[in-house]
N, C-alpha and C positions, 0 to 999 in steps of 0.2 A: 395493550398489555404494558403494564409498568415493569422497570427493570429490577433486577434484585438487589442493586446498590444504589446510593444516592450520596450527594454532597450533604453536609451539614457541620453545624457549629455546636458546641456543647459549653457549657460552663463549669471548668474542671476545677477553678479553685476561686477564691475571691481576694480583691486586694488591687488589682490592676486589669487593664484591658489587654494589654500584651501578654501577662502570664496566665489571666483568668479564662480567656476565650480561646477555643482549640477547633480548627477547621481539619476536618477527616470525611472519610468515607464510612458510611453505616448501610445496614439492611434496610431495604422498604419494606415497611409493614404490610405485606401482601396478603397476610393470613387475616382476614377480617373475621371479627365476631358479627353475630347476626345482626347486631343494630349499629355497625360501625360503617363509615364512609371513607373511602379512601380519596384523599384530595392532591391533586399535582398544583403547588404552588407557582404563581406566576409574579406575586409581589407582596412585600411585607414592608411594614414601618417600625420606627423607633420610638419609643416614650422613655420618658426620664425615668420610669420605673425598671426599664431594662437596664439602665445606667447603674443604677444602685444595687442592684441585684449582684452584677460583678464585683462592686464596689464593696460588698457586704454590708450594706445599709438599709436593705429592704425588710419594713418590719412585718410582713405578712409571710405566710408559708409559702415554703420554697424546698427542693430537693436536690441532693447532689447529682452533679453530671447532666442537668437538664438541658434539652434543647431551648435556647432562649427566644423570646418575642413573643407577645400575645397576638399580634396583629398580622394577618394573612389573608389574602385572596387568590382563589385558584378554581380550578374546573374538577369536578367530580370524576375520578377515573374509574371507580368501581363502587359498589354498593354490598352490604352482607344481605342474606336473604330475607330478613325481615324489616329492610328500612322502606318506608312509605314516603318519608319527607322529600326524598331527594332522589335523582335518577343520572346515570353517567351523562356528561355533557353540561350539566347545570353549573352556573358560576356561583361560588358559595365565599362566605367569610366566616371565620372564626368568631366564637362567643368566648369572651373574655374570661368569666367563671362559668365553666362548662355545666354547672348544676344549679346557676341562677336563673331560672326560667321566667319566673314572674313574683311579684310582691318583693317583701324585704330580704336583704340579704341576710343569711344564717352563718353561724360559725362552720357548719358543713359545707354549704356552697361557697363560701369565701376561701375554702380551701382548694378549690378546685382550678385555680389560675393557670390559664395557658402561659408557657414561658417561666413560671415559677414551680408549680407543683405538678404539672401536666406538661410534657414536651411541646415546645413552641413551633414556631413557623420559620425559624432560620434554617431550613432545609428544603428539600425539592418534594419531598411527599411527607404526608402526615395523614393517621387515621384517627377519627373522632367519632365519638357516638352522634348519631344524627340529630339528637336533641340539641348538640353544641355546635351547629352550625346555622347560619341563615343564609336566605338568597340575596346576592349583590345586587344593589339597585341597577336598573338597566341603563341608566345614562351614565354611569361610569367605566372607567377603564380600571385594569387591576390595581395600579398603583393608586389610584385614588380610592377605590373600594379597600385598599388595606390600610387605610388611615382610619377606619370607621371604628374598629374594635373596641379602642380605648379612648382615644382623645375624642373622637364625635360622640361616643354613647357617654362620656363622661360630662360632656358639654350639654348633651341633651338633658340627661338626669339632673344637672344642675339647674337648669332654666325650668324643668318641667315636672321633676321627680316629687316635688313638695306639692301634692295637688291643690292644696288650700291657698298657695302662692305662685303658681304657675304663671308665667309670663303671659301678658296680654297686651294688644296694641295701645300704644302710649307708655308703657312702662319705661322705666331707664334703667339701662343695664351698664355697669362698669366691668371692663375686662383688663387684663395685666398681661403686657408684652406682647411677642408675636410668635409663641409656641402653639402647638396643635390645637390644645384645649381653648386657648383664648381666642384664636381666629375661628374656630367652630362655632363658639358662643357668641361672636360677633355676627356671622353668617346666620345663624339661628335666629338671634334676635332681630335681625334686621327683615328676615323673611316673614316675621310675626307681628312687624310693624312696630317694633321697639325703637327708641332714641338709646345710641350706644356712645358712650365715652371711653375711650381705649388709652392706656399708658405704653411708652415704648422709650428708646433711649437715644433715637437718632431721627433726623429729618428724613432721611430716607425711608425708614420703615414707617414714620409718620405719614407719608405721601402714600404709601402702599396700604396703610390701614384705611385711610380715606377712600381710596379707590374701592376698596372691598365695602363701604358704607359707613365707616365711621363717622359719626356726627360731630365728635370732637375727639382730638388727640392731645395728651398731656405728655410732656418730657420730663420723667421722674428725675433724670441728671440735672435738670435745671430749675425743677418746682421740687424742693423737699416736703413741702405741704400739699401735695398734689390731691390729697383726701378732700381738704377743705375747698381747693378749687373747684372739683369737680361737684362738691355740694353745690357751690354758687351757680354752676351752670344750670342746675336743674329749675323747673318752674317753682317760684317762689323761695327759692334755696332750701328746700325740703329735703333734699338727698335722692339717692339712686334707691330703686326698688330692688335691685340684684347685685352683688359683686360676686363675680367668679375670681376666686382667691386662689392663685396658682403659686405665688412667690413665698407665702408662709409667714414665720414668725417677723420677719423684718418689714413686712409691709402690712400687716394686719390693723396697726394702730391707724394709718391711713384709710385703710376700708372702714374701718369704725368711724372715721370722721366723714367718710362719704355717704353711709348709708342711712337711709330715711327711717323714721319711726316704724315699726313692724316689718322692717325691710329684711331680706334673707343673705346672709353670706354663706356661699358654699366653698367650702374648704376643701381643697383638692390636692394640693402638694406643697413643696417646699424647696422650689427650684433655686431660690436665691440664698439658702443655707439656713442656718439657725442663729438665735441670739438670746441673751438673758434677759433682755430688755423687751418684754412682749406683753400685749395685754393680756389682763385675767377673765375668767367666766364674768365676774362682777361689771365688766364692760359691757356685756351684751344685755344687762338689766338697765345701765345707766343711758344706754342708748336704744333701748326698748327694741333690739334686734335678736333674731334667730341666726346662730351659727351653726351651720349643717357640715358634717363630714359627709363625703362622695367618695365612694370606691366604684367607678364605672356604673353599671346598670344590668338590668335584667335583660333576656331575651325577648321578652314582650316590649320592651322600651326600644331595643334594638330595632325591632319589627316596625314600631311607630316611627322611629326616627327615619328608617329608610324609605318609608311610604313619603315621608315630608321631602326628603332628598329628591326624590323622583317628581313628585307633584311640584315643587318649586325649582326644579333643576339646578339644584346646588352642587357645585363643585369643590371639593377639598382642594385646599392649597397645598401643592407638593413643593418643597424646595427645590430650587433649580438645580442642586447637585444630587444626582442619583447615583447610588453606589451597586456594583455588583455584588452577588452572593459572596465571592471569594476576598472581597473587600471589606468586609462587614466590621472587622476591626478599626478601619478606618472612618467608617460610619459613625462607631461610637464616639472616637475621639472627635469628630465634627461636632455632632450634637453636643457634647459635653463643652465645647468651646462656645455655644451659645451664639453662633454667627447665623444660624438658620432662620429662615422664614416659612412658617407653617411647618409641615411635616418632612422629616428626613426617610427617605424611601429606599428600599432595596429591591431591585429587579433580579428576579430569580429565572435563570433559563432551564 
C-alpha cells in the first residue's frame, strides 16, 4: 500500500537551477483512473532537455510547476480496474511522449512529454496511463533501465527510424562526445555490425570509447577539421552513412564534411550551443545528404529497442557519480558542467 505523501521536485520558475527547482512533499496519486498505473520509482536519469526546461530554453510544450524528468524506472504498485498491460510487481519504464504509440509524431502526441507537459519522474510515485509505460528489459537494473526513455530511444530512432536508411552491417556511423545519446548510438551500432567513429575532447574519454567498441576516436580539440578526417577513415574516403548530431550548429559543418552521398544526419540537440556561422539547407543538396530532426521515438520503437537490449545484453553506461533524490539540484549542475561519461542518474529510495 502506497503512503499518502511523497518527496518530489517541481520546476517553479525558469532561469537557474537554484531558483527554478523546488524540493518538497506532495500527495501520492493513489486515486487511479480506470486505465492508470501507479509506479513506485527507483531510478531516474537526466537529459539535456531537463536542463534547458529549467533554464527556459526548451522549444516544446511544457507547463508550470511540472515535476521534471522524462526518464524513470520502477515497480507497478497498483493498477486501475481496466488495466490489462501490467500487474502489480511488474518493472516498468516511462514513455517519453505518452501519446506517441506508433508511427510519426504529431502535434498532439508531441504535446504529451513527460517532465514537460506531463508530471515526470523526479518523485517517489507517479500515475500514468497504461499505454504510456513499457516493460523494463530483464537484463537491466533500475538505474540502467531509467536511461532508456529519452537517450536510448533517441539513438535507436536516429539509427533505425528512417526505414529506407536503417543501419545494417558494414555501415559507418559517426557519434559526437560521450553523452547518453552518443554512447547509446555507439553501442547499438556495434551490436548491428557497424563501424563507429567517435569524437571526444580527452584521451581518457577516448580510451573509454574504445573499450565500448569505437573503431576510431578523434579529438575535436586537437583536430578542427575532424569531419574530413572521419571521411578519410572510411573505405575509399566516401564518408559515413550516419551522423548522430547532438552538438548542433557549431558541429554541423563538420558533420556535412563527414557524410557520404545519400547519408543521413540525425539532428538531435544543440549541447554545444548556438552560432550564426552554420550550414544552410542548400548544404544538404551539395552533399546529397538527408538531415532529419529526431524527437525521441514511439512506444513501438521503444519495445523494439528493448528486445534488442535483451537479445544483445546491452548495458547502458551510467556515470560513476550517482545522485540521491534530495540532491537533484547538484545532479543538474553536474550534467550542465559536461564532465560526465554516459548517463547521469538519480537513485530514488
